N, C-alpha and C positions, 0 to 999 in steps of 0.2 A: 495349733496346738489339738489335742487330740478328745477333747470333751463330747459328754452326749450332746448328737443335733437339735433334736424335741426339747431337752433343759435349755440349750443358747437359745431357741426361736421362743421359749416361755422368760427369758428374762428381758430379749429386744423389745419384746413385748409391753414391757413397765416403763421404756424411756418416754418421756414426755412428747406433743406436738412439738414443743417449741424447740428441745433437745434434738428432735430429729432433723427440721429444719435448718438447724445450726451443725451438725451433720454432712446435710447434705450441702450446704453451702460448703464448708471445710475441704469435701471430697470432689467439689472440681477444682480445687486448687493444682497445680500440677507441682510436683515435687523439684524442689530447687536441686539443682546439679552442684556438687561441691567441686569446684574448678581443682584441678591435677597441675596445673602451670605454671605455681607460682616458685623462682627458681630462686635460690639464695647463693652470695657471689661472697667471696673474703679475700682481698686484699689490699693492694697498696691503692690509696687513692690521693691526691693534690692537696685538698683540703676536707675537712668537716670534724664532726662527732667518731670517734675513736671507740673501739670493742662499744659499739651501739648497733642494733641492726636498723636500720632506715628503710622503709617502703619508698619504692620511686616506682612511678606506672609510664615513664619515658625519660629518652636521656637528655631531655633538656631540663628534666625536672631533678635528676643527675648530675648536667651540671652545673645547676644554679647552688647543688648541696656540694659538692664534692670535688667541684672543678672543670670537668669534662675530660678530653683527652689529654695525654699528659706521656709524653715516652718513655719514662720510666714506670710508668701503670699498664701493666699488661689488665688487670682489671677493666683498666677505662676504656679499650679495647672490645674484650669478651661482652662487656655489656652493652656497648654499640652496637657490635651484631649482632647479642642477643635479640635489639628492639628490633632492628634491619631484619632479622628474617623471624618476625610475628613474635615474640615475647611481649606480654602483655604488662607483667607485676614482677617485682622483684625484690628480694632486700639484700641490703650492703651493709657489709662489716667493713670498717677500713681499720688497717691495721697499721702501726709502725714500728720502725727500731730506731730508735733514739731519737726521735725526733722531739723538739721545743715549741711548745708556744710563746708567742711575741708578748711584750710587757706595755704599758699605759703610763707615766710618768705626771700625775698630776699633784705639780706643785703647792708646797703648804707651809708658807712663813719660812722659807728657808728649810726646813724639813721636807717630804714628799709625800704622797700616798700612791703606792705601786698597784696596781692591779695585772692579774696575767689572764690571758686569754685560757677557755677551756680545751679549744681545740687548736693540738699541734699544727706549727707548719707557716713558712716562709707566707705562703696566700691568705690568711688569715688576718683583715686588713679589719681595725678597729680602731674607734674614736671615741674620746668623750667629754664630754661639758659638765662643767659645774656653774650651777647658780643661785641665789639667793636668794630668791622669787617668793612671795609670803612666809620668808622668816622674820620675826619678829629681833629689835633691837636686842632685846633683853636673851637671844637664843644662840650665843655666841659659837656653840658646839653644832650646828644643825647647816645642812646646806644641801642640794635637789643634785642629784648625776643621773645625766643622761649617757649610757652606752649605745653603739653605733655599731654594724656590721655594714662592711660598704662594697661596692661589687670589685673594685681595685684600687689600687694608693691615689690619692688625688680625687677618688670619683667622687660624685654626689648621689651616684644611684643608691640608695640604702635597702639595702638587703634582711634587715632585721632591726630593730628597737628593746629599749627596754628604758624604763623611768620612773628613780626611785626618789621619791622624795619624801623631805626633810627629815635623812637618816645622821645620823651622830658621830663625833669620836670618840664618844665617852661611852663604856662599856658597861654601865648599868642606865642607859637613858631607855632602853625596851625598844631602840633602832640604832641600834649598833651597826657600826659600816660592816663587820668582818660577818656580822651575824645576818645582816642581810642580803649581802650578795652572795650568802649560800645557795639562793632560791635564783641564781641567775644563769640565763641560758648562755652566756657570753664569757662574763669573770667571774673572778673570785680577786681577794685580796691578798697581796703577796706581800711576809713582814709583819711588823709592828702597824699599826695606827698611828698618824703621825699627833702633838700634840696638841695642836692648831688644826682648824679645818680647811680644806685646800681654796689655795687662792680662785676668786672668781675667775672666769675665762675672760680671757680678753675677747675685743669683736675679732668677726669672722674678718677675709681675706674681702677687699674691696667695699668693705663699710658693712659687710653683713653683721646682724644682731647678735649671732652669737658665735664663737669660736669654738675648735676643739682643739684637744691633745689628740694626734695621731698615735698610733702602734709604734715601737722602737724595732730598729732592723736587726732583732733578736730571731726572731721565730726562725726554728730550722727543720727542713725536711728527712732528716736523719739519711741515717743508710739504706742498702738495697735488705727487702725482707730475709729472714730464713726460714726454716721449717721448724724451729721453735715460737718465733712469732706468729703464723699461721697457725698451730695449733692451739699454743695458748693455754690457759688457767682455767681446769673446770671449775675449781675452788673459787677464784678470783672472776669468774664471767667472761673473758679474754680470749683473743683470737676466734677459731669457730663456735669455740665454748657459749660464746655472747648469745648465739643461736637458741640457748637453752630455756630462753623465758618467751619462744616465738610460740603460737600455738601452732601452727602448720606452715609447712614448706615442704614440697614436692621434691625438688633436685637442691643439689649442693655443686655449686664449680667453685675450683680454688684454680686460677689459671695459673702456669707457671710461674717463678719466683722470677724468671728477668726471660727477656724474648728467644734465647737461644738455649733458654734451660729447660732443667724437666723440674717436675715436683718428684720432692724427696718420699722415699717409701713411708718412712716415719710418719709424712702427713696425711700418704693414701691411707695405711692401716687404720691411723688414729678417725680419722675421714669416717671411712666405711664405715667403723663400728659406732659412730653416733650416728650416722645414716638408718643405719639398720633399729638403731633403738629409737628413731625418730619413724620409722614405716617411709624411710626415703629412699634417693638416688643419686649416688654420687656419678659425674660426669667426670671422666678418667679422658687426661687429653694424651695422645699416642705421643711417644718419646720423641722427641725432634731428629735424631737419627733414624728414625722410620720411614724412608724414602721413596720406597715402593712396596708395591704387595706383598713381593718375594723377600724382602728385608723382614717385613713385618711377624709373619707366618713363622719364621727363623728364629726369631727375636721370641717370641711367643712361647718357644719353646723351655726358655729357658727365665723367663721374663718374672719373676718371683712374689707379684702381686696378682690373687684369685680374689673376687668377692661375689656373693652372690646380692649385693648390696651396688655395685658398681654397673655403669653401663661406660663402654668408649666409643666412638665416633671415628672412623679410618678416613680418609687422609685430614692433616690439617689445612686449614684453609686459605686460602689469596681472596687479599681485599686493597682497594685501596687507603694509603696510609695517608690522610688529612694533612695531617704533622709536616709529613717526612716529601710528601708530592709523590709518592710514586707506589707501585702494588707491593706488598709486602707480605710475606707468611707469617699467619699465627695459630694459635691454638683453637683447638674445635670447638670449644665446651660451652662458650657462649653462642655459636650460631647454632650448634646439636640443642640445644637448650631452647632457643626462640622456633625452630622447628618441631619440639616434642610441644610446646607450648600450644603453640599454632596448631597443632594438629588436634590437640585436647579441646580447641575452642570448636573445628570442624568436624570432627568424625564422630560420630552415635559412639557409643562405647561400646556397641552389639559390634559395629563394623570392622573388617579389616580396614589394615593400615596401606590403604593402594590407592591412595586418590593422589593427584599432584602436587597436594601439601606436604607430602616428603621429601621432597625437595628442595635444595637453594634457592632463595629468593636471585633475582638480578642484582650484580655487584657483589657476590660472594663464590665463591669456586671453589673444588676440590685441586689443592695443591699439585696432587698427582693424579693421572687418572688411573681406576679401577677397572679390570674389565669385567665380564658377567662371571667367567668363570673364576677368577679371582675372587671377585665377589661371595660366591657362594663358600670359597674355601674358607674368607675369614667369617664368615658366618656360624660354617661348624665348629670357629676356633672359638667361638665369642665374640666376637667383633662386628658391631655394627659398619654400614659406608656409606658415606654425604654422595650425593646425586647432585648433578645440575642440572641432568637433563633426565625424562623418564627412561626405566629401562627393563629388558625382558624377564629380567628375574625379581621378584618382589616378595620383599618381607615382611611378613603380617603383623607379628608382634616382635620388640624391641630383646635383644639378649641380652643377659648379662655376661659381666663378665667370674662366671663361677666355675670353676673344676671343669674341666672336661678334657676328650681324647683328641688330641690335635691329626687333622687326617695327614693321611701319606703324602708327600711332593711326591709326583702331582697327583689328584684324586680325579678320579671322574666326576665328570661336571652334565650339566643339560642349562637349557635356556627354559625350563618348567617353573614354575613357583616353586620358592622355599620357604616353608613355614619354619618360624626361628621360633623353638618355644620360649620362654619366660621361665627359667629355674629360680627359683628362689629357695 
């Protein structure tokens, strides 16, 4: 501010002693640092909410909500590598292609009350129980309903539970079952309500006081995702646009839709535009055909995607696949996002990125070797390099995929530090 110093001094002299004491206490407080390590992931998962951004802070939490590792889910592996490589906070958006939720059938004097799960998939294990506890003889329309989500079929490990007391099959009762279950996190009523209330659940197995009707085997996981599923609808808030209601995220990872495939150009363009509007970075996986630095540099000359809101880390990574029991090659976005998030936690904002935090942690390694000379050429082309050991070539700032003139091949290089400009 450009005011007169004498006038400012006079104004300050009018502040009371109590106010000065409070200002002094406030001034001693450290300014809270805003984290830039929140990564959003969009893709397929075994179970869980659809088109809803769900925060997780560990892979164990992801496993509880979304089912953990699943071979058709490249997102699950990317998230595992995100946390293994130092990531701490993630947002998960599960998208599906034709998946169907399971149903529960509650007998009702020859008819049935049919419930349908909110979350689609074959691993959404629900069960429900009906009792008349506390219901008077003069209230034949009333019943109590308990709905539970369990860990697996025939499991007694309850993950979530809802209890609805004194609900009714009558629309004008004030507790109409169809209306009440609109507030449920687990189920809705499908079809009309029966004319008679559901039958009391039979005793459980082995003489247990409560018996349950388990979900029918009609849940379906759907087919492989397409770019249309990932993009979704801005109007309906589906796909990556489910993140529109999130206050803040810093990185967006959309792993390839299949293990040996690449994300489509349409998804890259929409995601980059979305990230630019949200002041976030899109982490782009190198195409699966880029099996060497030379191939990557040659392909970059004709590669159609460029954006100053996107970054790429080459090459892909190798890690042990716990489901297949062997080392496999994976897209790099999850490991790279973890590295960036870890760097945000450990480097001061004014420091150059030259610490050991800039390398992959044990258990992850680059799928192909990259020499220091190739690393310089890739940096000049706007591509960052993943390392498993320290290199004599140090990059101080992450480079974006903004358009730039690619170096001639070969180009002169040295082992001196290469400072990569972040051009937005």
